[in-house]
C-alpha positions in Angstrom: 100.0 106.7 88.7 102.4 109.2 87.4 105.0 111.0 89.4 102.5 113.9 90.4 100.2 111.4 91.7 102.9 109.5 93.6 104.2 112.8 95.3 100.7 113.8 96.2 99.9 110.6 97.9 103.2 110.7 99.8 102.5 114.2 101.0 99.0 113.2 102.1 100.5 110.1 104.0 103.0 112.2 105.6 100.6 115.0 106.7 98.1 112.4 108.2 100.5 109.8 109.1 98.6 107.0 107.4 99.2 104.4 104.6 97.6 104.5 101.3 98.1 101.6 98.9 98.5 102.2 95.1 95.2 100.5 94.4 93.5 102.8 96.9 95.1 105.8 95.5 94.0 104.8 92.0 90.4 104.6 93.1 90.6 108.2 94.4 89.7 109.8 91.2 88.0 112.9 92.8 89.1 115.1 95.8 86.0 113.8 97.6 87.1 110.2 97.3 90.5 111.0 98.8 88.9 112.9 101.6 86.6 110.1 102.5 89.4 107.6 102.4 91.8 109.6 104.6 88.9 110.5 107.0 88.1 106.8 107.5 91.6 106.2 108.5 91.7 108.9 111.3 90.0 109.0 114.7 86.8 110.7 114.3 85.9 110.7 118.1 87.8 110.7 121.3 86.4 107.2 121.9 87.8 105.7 119.0 91.0 103.8 119.3 93.8 105.1 117.1 93.5 103.3 113.7 96.1 100.6 113.1 96.8 102.3 109.7 98.4 105.1 111.7 100.8 102.6 113.4 101.4 100.9 110.0 102.5 104.1 108.5 104.9 104.8 111.5 106.4 101.1 111.1 106.7 101.5 107.5 108.7 104.8 107.9 110.9 103.3 110.3 111.7 100.2 108.2 112.4 102.5 105.2 114.8 104.6 107.2 116.6 101.6 108.7 116.7 99.1 105.9 116.7 101.4 103.0 113.9 99.6 101.2 111.4 101.1 98.8 108.0 102.3 100.0 106.1 99.9 97.7 108.0 97.0 99.1 106.4 97.2 102.5 102.9 96.2 102.8 101.0 94.8 106.0 101.4 91.2 104.5 105.0 91.6 103.4 107.2 88.8 104.9 109.9 90.0 107.2 112.2 87.5 105.7 111.9 89.5 102.5 113.0 92.8 103.8 115.4 91.8 106.8 118.2 89.6 105.2 119.9 86.9 107.3 123.2 88.8 107.0 123.4 91.0 109.9 120.0 90.0 111.0 120.7 90.1 114.6 121.8 93.8 114.7 119.0 94.8 112.2 116.4 93.0 114.3 117.5 94.9 117.5 117.4 98.2 115.7 114.1 97.6 114.1 112.4 96.5 117.2 114.0 99.1 119.3 113.1 101.8 116.9 109.3 100.6 116.8 109.2 100.8 120.6 110.8 104.3 120.7 113.8 103.2 122.6 112.1 100.2 124.6 113.7 96.9 123.3 111.5 94.1 122.4 112.3 91.0 124.3 111.3 88.6 121.6 114.7 87.6 120.4 115.7 85.8 117.3 115.7 82.0 117.7 117.4 78.9 116.2 115.5 76.8 113.7 112.9 74.7 115.4 114.5 71.4 114.6 117.7 72.6 116.2 115.9 73.8 119.3 114.1 70.5 119.7 117.2 68.3 119.2 119.5 70.2 121.2 118.7 68.4 124.5 119.2 64.9 123.2 122.1 65.7 121.0 124.1 68.0 123.2 123.6 66.2 126.6 122.4 62.8 126.3 124.8 61.7 123.5 127.9 62.8 125.3 126.4 61.0 128.4 126.0 57.8 126.5 129.5 58.1 125.1 131.0 58.6 128.5 129.0 55.7 130.1 129.4 53.0 127.3 132.9 54.1 126.3 134.5 54.7 129.4 132.2 53.0 131.7 131.3 56.2 133.7 128.5 55.7 136.2 125.3 57.3 134.8 125.2 60.3 137.3 128.8 61.1 136.7 128.4 60.7 133.0 125.4 63.1 133.1 127.2 65.7 135.3 130.3 65.5 133.1 128.2 66.0 130.0 126.7 69.3 131.3 129.4 71.6 130.3 129.4 70.2 126.8 125.5 71.0 126.8 126.1 74.4 128.0 128.7 75.3 125.6 127.0 74.0 122.7 123.7 75.7 123.5 125.4 79.0 123.8 127.3 78.4 120.7 124.4 77.3 118.6 122.3 80.1 120.0 124.9 82.7 119.0 125.7 81.2 115.5 122.4 80.1 114.3 119.6 82.4 115.8 118.2 83.9 112.7 114.6 82.8 112.9 111.9 85.3 113.7 110.1 84.7 117.0 106.7 83.2 117.0 104.0 85.6 116.0 106.4 88.0 114.2 106.7 86.9 110.6 105.2 89.8 108.8 105.3 93.6 108.8 101.7 93.8 110.3 103.1 91.9 113.3 105.4 94.9 114.0 102.5 97.1 114.6 101.8 96.0 117.9 105.3 97.3 119.0 104.6 100.8 117.7 103.7 103.5 120.2 101.2 105.5 118.4 101.1 109.1 119.9 98.2 110.3 117.6 95.4 111.4 119.9 93.8 114.1 117.6 90.3 113.7 116.2 89.4 114.8 112.8 86.2 116.1 111.1 85.7 115.6 107.4 85.8 119.4 106.9 89.3 119.6 108.6 90.6 116.7 106.4 89.2 118.4 103.2 90.9 121.7 104.1 94.4 120.0 104.6 94.0 117.9 101.5 93.0 121.1 99.5 96.2 122.9 100.6 98.4 119.9 99.8 96.7 119.4 96.4 97.1 122.9 95.4 100.9 122.9 96.4 101.6 119.6 94.9 99.8 120.3 91.6 100.5 124.0 91.3 96.8 125.0 91.1 94.7 127.7 92.9 93.1 126.2 96.0 89.7 127.7 94.8 90.1 125.0 92.0 90.1 122.1 94.7 86.7 121.4 95.2 85.2 118.1 96.6 83.8 117.1 93.2 87.1 118.1 91.3 88.6 115.3 89.3 92.2 115.1 89.8 93.0 114.2 86.3 90.4 116.1 84.3 90.1 119.1 86.5 93.4 119.6 88.3 95.8 118.3 85.7 97.1 115.3 87.7 99.5 113.4 85.6 
């Protein structure tokens, strides 16, 4: 897809707040196919839920703004590991999740690696306890109580230093969609979608709106490069 095609798709995405993949855009050879695709992503009745594609579009826009990544790098199945680097991940994660929730901070914080979480109790508490008991002959109860400050300090320190793993159920971009507050309550008819796309197409390609019919081909009839 050439530059004109990319700009047209982006303009349609922005107008309807939906996401269109490159493969889907390539399949839209006529105005009718684009209208049908867009209409399928929108609410067609007040009883319909807001489509997840709308929420994905909003999530993608927020990720682009915050992380300065390219549009084509963000797909529903993109791993968060790929776009949120470990460096400064704590602050970035807070910014991302807060932005998704429109200011409401998501409580699913980053965590330590699983092996560290599972081994913290025996390593940070039981080992110091055993050391005090067998090295200095502390009674077990006293050794255990004396080891508690060590456990607390090491727990806090490792959580502060090594919490870089995403919480359970939050590994891909599509997992962020559930945090997005979608305010899109409008319903669309296919005629309304066509009217908007006709105007956008005419503006983007510099053609008369009368040329933008449902059966017009973007390349052959409208000069899309």
